C-alpha positions, 0 to 999 in steps of 0.5 A: 409355053415355058420354052416361049418365055425363055430368052433366045440363046443368041441374045444371051451370048451377046450379053457378054459384050453388051452395048446399049442396043443389046440392053434395049433389046433384052429389056424389050424381050423381057417386057414382051414376055411379061405382057404375053404371060399376063395376057395368057392369064387373063384369057385362060390359055396361051397362043394356040393352046386348047384349054377349058379355062379359055374365056376369049381369043386373041385378035391381033396386036396393037403397037405400043412405044415406050421410051426408057433409059435404054432406048425406045422399046417397040412392044406388042399389046394383044387385042381380044375379041371380047373385052379389053386387055392392058398390061399392068406393067404399063400405064395408059397414055404414058409412053415414057417410063418414070425415070425419064419422066423425072428427067424431063420434069427436072430439065424443064424446072432447071430452065431447059426449053422444050426444044432442047429437052428433045436433044437431051432425051436422045442423048440419054436414051436414044429416043425423041420426044415432041414439044407437046409431049414435054408440056404434057409431062410437065403438066403432071407436076401441077398437083404437087405445085398447087399443094405447095402454093396453097399450103397453110402458113401456120407460123408467125412471119414478122417480116414479109417482102412483096415484089412483082416481075413481068413475063410474056405470055401468048393469049390466042393470037396476041402476046401480052405481059403478065405480072407474077407477084411473089411474097417472101417472109422470115418466120419467127425462128429466122428462116426465110420462106416463099409464102405465095405466088400469083399471076395476073394481067397487071399490078392493079389494087384489086389483084394485089388485094386478092393476093394479100387476102389469099395469104391471110386466108392461109394463115399468115399472121404475126406480120410486123414489117412489110417491105415493098416499093411504093406501088399505090395498088400494093400499098393500099392492099397492104393497109387493108389486110395487114392492119397495124403492121409497119410499112418499109418503103424500099430504099433502093427504089426511093433512090431511083426515084430521087435520081429521076428528079434531078439532071443526070449531071447532078445525080451522083452528088445528090444521091451521095447526100441521100445515101449518107442517111442510110449509112448511119449507125444509130437512129439518132444519127440517121435523123440528124443526117436527114436534117443535114440532107434537107438543108443541103438539098433545099436551096438547089433541089427543092423537089428532091427535098420535098420527096425526102421530107414526105418519105422520111418515115417510110424509108426509115421505118427499119430503124425501129427494128434490131440493128443487125436486121437493118441491111436486109429489111431496108430494101427489097433486095432479099426478094429481088434476087428471087425475081432475078432467078425467075427471070433467068429461067423465063429467058430460056422459054422466051414466050410462054404458051399460056398462063398455066405454063408460066405458073408451073415453071415459076412455082417449081423454081420457088419451091426449089428455092424454098426447100433450099432455105429450109436446110438449117441456114437462118436468114436472121439468128434466133436471138435477134428474132426473139428481140422482134417477137418480144421487144423489151423497149417501146412498141416496134410499130411506129409507122402503121400502114393505115396512115396516108399513102405515099405518092 
């Protein structure tokens, strides 16, 4: 038996100038010998060996393919007349070793399509892998990703941004658009964090409400300012869950709304007047700029003046917070960049085969972004966040979400 387990001399000689194929064969030979040795231990005897310890007999072999970094290994698993045998060095239903499995998962998260992963595997190990196998491997990420989505939020998050993006998903014979809603926050120490992700058919009030409540159930607290566009479903959900917080209407979305209310020829001039409001250095000069803009716009563009008058409190809510935060908290740009990365990865896929695959990819991308934000770089300084958490002057909350909704 000892002689059978030794590596053939001819194979040893080739190792002096080993190439990939030789290494593959060496690995295949070694694994086959380990499988045979384990089978002999379970049976109580080697092939053709007489032994009083024998418990059963071999009954042929079944083929087992294992893809590794050295190439595809073709292994033979002994079958038994009674009982069953499967070698401990392999895993049931897994034909790709852990190293290549990690490569496939990372490639998928990085946005490489399932079709292109096959070419990558061939380049790495000389083995091919089907699209269904790629999807099955990536599904093994689900437990870890679900843990990230459902983790407790046990620190105060004074600032929270909300936004949504739409992607195409196959449902049976139809292709539909589904909304991926994301929440990003800044904790009291200044680091930015991904708080949550959910996939739904559309941005209905009920969907937004359940998403906000899920954040609350996980412990989201200390919210002082929420920043979003003026979607009424989201606005209503925020008012019900984050009672007493201030709502900041995204100034960028507001400017787009203004531009759509005037002829294209006059849009640059009108936008210049409205933008001047957001360029002011103090709260007082901002209020003066609003009055000036209303006086300029009222005669020729009364519709724009009405929009500005109705939205003034909401688009200027950021003025009640530290001045060094104004640029970031006055719009949803902080979360729009995250959505842009999600869209970039989604374009590689094109049409997602199902909702689970969309949720899997987006969660993995968001987890990577979240981890990157935790490397010590703060979105806001600790000193400026201390002024938010412990204001010395009058209360910061001047625009409660429970006030009337903005159209």
